[in-house]
Structure formats: structure tokens, C-alpha cells
C-alpha positions, 0 to 999 in steps of 0.5 A: 520423187517429192513427198511434201505437197509444196514440193510437188507443187514446186516440181510443177512450177519448175517444169512449166516454167523451164517449158515457156524458157525453152520456147522463147529462146527456141523463137529468139534463135529462129529469128537470129538465124533468119536475120544472119541469112538475110542479105537485104539490109532494109529487111534486116534492120526491121527484123533486127529491131524485133529481135533486139526487143526480144533478147532484152525481155529474155534478159529482162526475165533473166532467162538469158544473161544480160551480157549474153544478150548484149553480145548478140545484139553487137554481133547481129547489129555489125552483121546489119551494118555490113550488108550492102 
């Protein structure tokens, strides 16, 4: 356990940020899963724009790596374009 007041505060901050980052990631992963299961191209296109924005936000806040966000966006674009 931390002995100094600043170390205790740092632990509280880290835990709060970890929980927040976890919820952001979880929300985006749920949207990605939903997008991959869609068959309607127009609906998928709308959700794709939403997901791409979320991924960009996570990448800008360093919650996920920018290349990982780019890879996700590329694969999801490909999936939506392949829909009939």
C-alpha cells in the first residue's frame, strides 16, 4: 500500500481512469459487434459513421492505439461495402 498522500491520490486517479477507459472500450466493442451482425447496408452505413467517430475519439485520448483504430475502421468499411 502507498505511504504518501500523493501516492494514495495517484492510486485513486488511476482506478477511476481505468474504469472510465474500460467502459469506453466496452461501448465501442459492443457497437462493432452490432455492426458486424447487420445485413442492411444503409443501417450499417449510419452505424459505421458513429463507430468511426468513437474509434477516433478513443485513439485521440490514447485509450487505444491509433493504428488499431485505423485497422478497425478499414475492416469495418470493407464489411459495409461488401453488404448487398
